[in-house]
BATORKE-810088 format. One record per residue: residue in three letters; x, y, z of N, C-alpha, C, CB in turn. Coordinates in steps of 0.001 Angstrom, whole numbers, plus 500000, padded with zeros to 6 digits. Glycine has a CB too. Example, Ala and Ser with C-alpha at 12.3 -4.5 7.8 and 13.67 -1.06 7.14 Angstrom:
<pts>
ALA513190494310507800512300495500507800513200496700507800511308495527509046SER512850497750507080513670498940507140512900500030507870514084499402505725
</pts>
This chain:
<pts>
MET126592100207646331127587101239646585126977102312647477128103101853645258LYS127563102536648662127004103434649653127291104902649344127541103085651012GLU128428105177648726128779106563648444127806107174647438130215106654647917LYS127471108447647632126525109117646756127190109504645439125944110353647442ILE126513109221644349127010109579643020126494110968642675126567108532641942LYS127401111855642304127039113217641923127432113474640476127713114245642855PHE126800114464639882127030114790638474127381116273638350125779114446637610ARG128334116567637491128770117946637253129453118022635896129728118438638382GLU129866119233635497130600119407634257132062118958634422130535120875633803PHE132682118669633301134097118282633281134972119440633745134520117828631866LYS136035119111634495137025120120634861138419119543634669136823120597636326LYS139398120411634586140755120016634222141320118918635123141660121219634266SER141011118978636409141542117980637341141011116571637085141217118384638753ASP139997116453636214139429115136635876140292114376634872138019115301635314GLU141200115052634213141867114485633040142518113126633307142912115447632541ILE143318113015634357144042111772634604143082110621634879145006111942635776PHE141968110907635584140980109866635877140282109402634597139941110380636891ILE139899110359633748139214110015632498140150109273631557138669111278631813GLU141417109683631522142394108977630685142523107517631107143766109668630760ASN142490107251632398142568105865632876141320105073632499142762105837634397ILE140149105732632539138912105073632115138980104741630624137683105970632415ILE139533105649629826139688105410628389140596104208628139140258106663627690ARG141730104147628822142661103019628657141994101703629010143910103217629525GLU141183101722630059140488100515630497139395100118629510139889100722631889ALA138598101099629094137433100816628249137825100336626857136566102052628130TRP138897100911626283139290100560624925140522099648624885139562101820624133HIS140927099129626032141990098110626123143292098555625457141520096810625488TYR143651099812625629144864100324625004146120099564625457145016101804625315ASP146156099183626723147362098532627245147550097119626693147306098481628762GLU146527096582626062146653095281625402147204095445623983145288094562625364MET147177096669623484147595096936622114149041097415622024146683097961621493CYS149562097952623136150876098581623075151466098716624472150787099957622397ARG152643099301624564153303099550625841152513100580626654154754100036625617PRO152614100513627991151905101487628842152197102936628481152267101262630285LYS153451103239628124153818104603627771153024105086626554155324104692627492THR152894104213625562152133104575624361150642104626624660152408103578623225ALA150162103699625501148747103687625886148364104993626575148448102492626812LYS149267105496627400149023106770628089148923107909627081150144107062629114LYS149811107923626098149780108963625070148499108866624240151015108855624158MET148081107632623946146850107437623182145647107995623920146638105959622887ALA145579107700625227144453108168626029144425109695626092144526107580627445LYS145598110312626214145673111767626239145202112357624912147104112224626544ALA145625111751623802145226112240622479143730112059622257146010111513621379PHE143199110929622712141768110662622545140945111669623337141425109226622990LEU141302111868624606140548112808625432140658114228624877141048112765626885ALA141838114613624436142014115948623874141141116150622647143475116184623519SER141036115121621815140198115204620614138721115315620988140425113976619712CYS138309114602622036136919114674622499136601116066623050136654113602623578LEU137533116626623814137317117956624379137212119018623281138451118311625346ALA137893118773622181137822119701621052136534119553620264139002119494620134ASN135762118513620561134591118179619758133327118113620611134805116851619042GLN133143119077621512131983119025622396131466120416622729132331118283623673THR130179120464623092129576121674623648128897121364624975128563122283622660PHE128964120090625389128282119649626616129078118536627264126834119174626314THR129277118621628564129930117543629311129188117298630617131416117883629588GLN129158116043631018128685115668632346129565114539632848127175115246632326VAL130018114698634080130881113702634713130171113146635939132262114315635102ALA130138111828636053129628111173637260130785110991638221128951109802636930THR130586111351639472131674111296640443131239110637641752132197112697640718ILE132217110084642449132058109661643832133177110343644615132106108079643980LYS132806111142645601133772111934646365134628112787645420134674111010647225ASP133971113330644404134570114186643379135603113471642510135212115373644031CYS135610112143642543136493111353641678135672110823640495137162110169642477PRO136041111158639261135266110732638090135184109210637935135871111328636843ILE133982108725637678133762107301637416133046107092636083132950106667638554GLY132635108175635448131968108078634156131827109453633531130595107417634302ILE131693109477632223131607110762631520130821110624630228133007111310631224ILE130145111690629863129496111778628556129770113167627990127950111499628659MET129995113228626684130160114500625985129256114505624762131647114735625580GLY128713115653624473127866115795623300128161117096622584126395115727623687LYS127659117204621382127928118401620583126673118883619887129021118126619555ASN126354120146620098125386120849619279126174121371618084124650122017620077ILE126009120759616933126859121048615778126807122519615384126447120186614599GLN125627123119615438125492124509615030126245125448615974124019124895614972LYS126283125131617259126898126014618249128372125700618499126141125924619547HIS128879124621617924130236124200618252131282125174617721130496122814617698ARG132107125661618641133268126474618320134385125985619237132981128030618500CYS135359125309618690136396124703619517137277125775620157137252123742618683PRO137335125830621498138235126788622162139686126512621779138068126718623702LEU140467127560621640141852127433621217142654126519622148142498128804621151ARG142369126582623456143141125769624404142928124278624156142753126119625846TYR141723123900623752141455122494623467142066122071622131139949122233623461ARG142034122956621153142638122626619856144147122471620005142310123715618804TRP144761123358620782146204123279621001146567122001621755146698124514621776LYS145762121655622774146008120423623532145901119199622611145003120300624712GLN144934119218621715144760118125620767145977117995619855143493118340619932ILE146449119097619316147598119070618405148850118559619114147856120471617826VAL149108119071620303150308118681621052150266117201621412150448119530622327SER149121116705621870149023115302622283149184114352621101147685115047622972ILE148669114735619937148825113899618743150275113882618285147918114402617607LEU150939115046618328152350115115617940153215114249618855152844116570617971LYS152923114252620137153675113422621084153469111939620795153254113740622528LEU152253111579620401151965110185620063152735109745618819150462109990619845LEU152920110665617891153588110350616626155113110372616717153143111318615571CYS155622110667617902157082110800618055157827109469618041157391111517619340ASP157112108364618274157816107074618228157096106121617281157920106448619646GLN157786105061616908157291104134615888155996103457616310158340103081615585GLU155924103022617565154709102349618034153522103305618012154913101790619456GLY153754104546618408152687105537618381152170105776616977153168106836618975ARG153070105815616003152656106009614607151863104804614099153887106248613707ARG152290103605614525151571102391614096150136102389614636152321101117614576ILE150010102698615912148685102730616525147830103836615913148802102929618042SER148452104975615647147715106094615061147136105742613699148619107308614936SER147869104918612942147384104530611613146097103707611717148464103728610861ILE145983102921612787144762102136613010143579103069613234144932101180614220PHE143774104066614087142678104974614399142367105920613248143005105770615639LYS143343106141612391143071106906611181142091106143610299144378107201610413ASN142269104825610217141340103994609445139942104022610045141847102553609374VAL139868104040611388138570104113612063137869105419611711138741103991613596ASN138600106515611696138013107811611345137476107816609918139046108924611515ILE138201107152609022137743107060607634136431106280607561138820106387606747ILE136358105172608306135133104369608345133972105191608895135341103102609201ASP134221105938609976133172106771610560132642107781609553133697107494611796GLN133537108402608794133116109378607799132290108736606687134328110073607208GLU132622107501606343131840106780605342130436106483605871132551105471604942LEU130349106118607142129055105814607752128152107043607744129243105304609189ILE128693108188608149127875109402608225127478109875606833128631110518608966ARG128393109722605860128088110142604490126986109273603883129354110077603616GLU127060107986604124126072107076603545124700107181604220126575105651603639SER124669107734605423123372107890606101122510108948605427123581108256607572GLN123172109933604779122485111027604089121521111782605010121725110483602886MET121862111837606296121046112540607282121661113888607625120883111692608549ASP120826114830607960121272116156608385121146116233609908120436117296607685TYR122149115693610582122109115666612043122463117033612621123068114596612588GLN121844117355613750122146118607614445123018118389615671120864119298614850GLY123182117137616079123947116868617288124688115548617216123040116874618485GLU125643115396618135126440114173618208126691113799619661127778114346617458LEU126576112513619965127080111978621220128536111634620924126236110707621740SER129459112458621390130838112366620926131748111531621815131402113726620805PHE131356111277623055132199110486623959131355109997625129133417111322624469PHE131524108714625458130749108118626549131548106955627117129336107645626059ALA131848106985628393132602105894629016132300105832630507134118106071628783ILE132230104604631022131993104353632441133098103451632954130589103713632684SER133608103752634148134598102887634772134030101483634914135029103443636147GLN134822100487634596134357099102634584133755098666635918135499098185634223GLU134360099092636998133893098662638315132607099354638749134963098912639340CYS132167100346637999130958101090638363129811100862637389131266102566638439ARG129952099912636500128876099623635557127763098847636248129409098833634349GLY126550098994635719125411098295636293124736099043637428125842096966636777LEU125146100299637666124576101086638759123602102149638261125684101745639555GLY123338102161636959122436103160636393123112104472636045121327103423637343ILE124444104507636158125181105741635873125090106097634391126657105598636294GLY125271105095633531125205105340632096123849105865631668125523104078631339LYS122794105285632219121434105712631876121207107163632288120392104798632551GLU121710107532633470121540108914633943122333109896633093121969109033635407LEU123561109533632743124371110404631896123713110587630526125793109829631734PHE123215109499629965122553109575628655121321110469628741122157108161628154SER120552110328629811119351111140629991119689112625630060118610110715631254ARG120801112959630709121225114353630802121624114901629437122387114491631782LEU122251114061628615122588114494627256121320114743626442123474113441626556VAL120352113849626546119091114013625811118398115307626236118156112798626049ASP118409115598627529117805116855628011118516118070627417117853116922629554TYR119838117983627308120609119076626707120224119260625236122129118802626832MET120119118158624508119751118236623096118354118826622929119819116848622448LYS117443118435623794116084118958623728116072120459623988115181118237624735LEU116832120896624981116910122318625326117462123137624165117783122519626570ASN118318122527623355118947123216622227118244122952620903120388122803622117ASN117044122408620962116214122178619770116886121279618740115865123500619125VAL117695120322619209118305119329618323117266118250618028119599118706618965LYS116988118009616753115968117029616375116530115616616290115348117412615046TYR117749115492615760118394114194615633119860114332616040118265113644614180PHE120346113359616825121783113308617065122277111892616813122127113764618510TYR123575111767616571124124110475616181125292110071617068124563110508614731LEU125725108830616873126820108250617652127562107248616793126295107578618947TYR128902107287616861129721106223616283130054105220617391131032106802615627THR129923103935617098130343102910618054130743101657617283129206102595619080ASP131168100628617992131633099412617323131523098230618265133086099572616832THR131939097069617787131769095840618555132741095710619726131927094662617649SER133651096663619896134509096650621086133793097281622274135829097392620810CYS132624097871622028131868098570623077130552097832623352131588100049622664ASN129899098222624423128581097681624748127525098455623949128297097768626291TYR127508098224622640126630099016621772125154098722622002126972098761620323GLN124838097555622623123436097252622902122827098259623881123305095834623461PHE123688098865624701123206099880625647122436100976624929124376100489626426TYR122957101416623783122340102523623065120966102124622517123253102991621924GLU120818100864622149119519100385621692118510100413622831119638098966621120HIS118967100067624032118079100107625201117651101534625539118770099474626410GLN118445102516625137118106103916625394117280104531624266119373104725625598GLY116956103744623259116090104228622191116806104671620933115289105344622690MET118134104442620862118852104789619644118662103709618588120342104994619935LYS118720104101617331118479103193616217119748103027615389117326103706615339ARG120085101775615062121242101520614208120879101840612762121722100047614343CYS121666102748612156121346103210610805122307102684609748121343104711610770GLN123584102537610113124595102096609164125553101135609866125363103309608567GLU126190100272609054127137099299609610128201098964608574126404098011610068LYS129438098841609025130544098427608170131445097470608933131345099650607671SER132049096540608202132991095587608789134391095897608265132584094112608458HIS135386095752609159136767096036608757137714095101609505137135097527609034GLN138765094672608817139750093775609418141023094552609745140063092586608472PHE141478094393610996142684095059611457143764094035611767142389095920612689ILE145014094449611566146156093620611963146944094401612998147058093232610729ILE146950093893614239147668094532615336148760093575615793146704094906616520GLY150001093884615422151086092945615699150882091684614882151161092609617208LYS150753090554615575150516089280614915149051088848614992151395088216615527ILE148226089720615516146812089401615711145966090073614629146341089844617117THR145100089285614006144144089812613029142760089806613659144160088976611706ALA142092090938613618140771091049614240139803091734613286140853091826615575THR138585091227613251137528091836612452136551092547613377136797090772611589MET136263093803613077135333094589613882134213095136613016136063095734614590ASN133058095295613623131940095945612965131784097348613549130631095117613131PHE131566098315612682131410099707613089129982100149612772132454100625612374PHE129400100912613702127994101280613588127795102786613671127185100593614671LEU126734103240613026126212104582613218124819104434613806126193105401611876TYR124626105005614993123310105021615629122791106449615638123373104443617076ASP121466106598615641120923107933615838119719107908616774120534108546614498TYR119383109105617236118290109270618211117347110332617703118831109649619624ASP116077109994617629115027110895617171114423111560618404113933110131616335MET114615112868618539114151113565619733112632113642619828114725114951619764SER111926113354618750110458113385618807109905112278619685109871113269617408GLN110739111269619994110285110184620863110438110546622346111066108902620554LYS111146111667622632111394112072624021110129112642624626112537113106624102
</pts>
């Protein structure tokens, strides 16, 4: 790729690009109608923005191709504009039957995540809360650079351990290559329409003393 990749903080004009990356990465359009997939992506991004203290976006010609968000738990204070955006986007998703059905699936995922963190019995100071790369831009080292920038942020903020939720729908091996350790795992069966799928959910963490 000849175009230069640049990195900067997230800005409002990135939203539509990041929402499309979310739909692509998590296959929302395979689960529901495009209209609902769009609402899901908006709700997901809004929830991520409400749960971060650090953002970095990889861009080509100022067009987002990848993003990472992290949270310093002690410093996190959700801005009102992000909380309001999160509430509105979730309410819009719940306005139709398909949106409510899909939301129930992700509610189960949140419950699983909470079980994973509770069973770890760790006192984490940070979280890798969102990470996604456009499919056509993978393999260029963008993910590694974004992850490195998050680690530098955690180090600057004296975070000793941070964690990540992921599952078998993602390239979770990437995190192992970056030095993260799998700490907890759970399996769950979902029914989406007429399709039954079993997924494994993981909790990974990163020990900053290895940096």
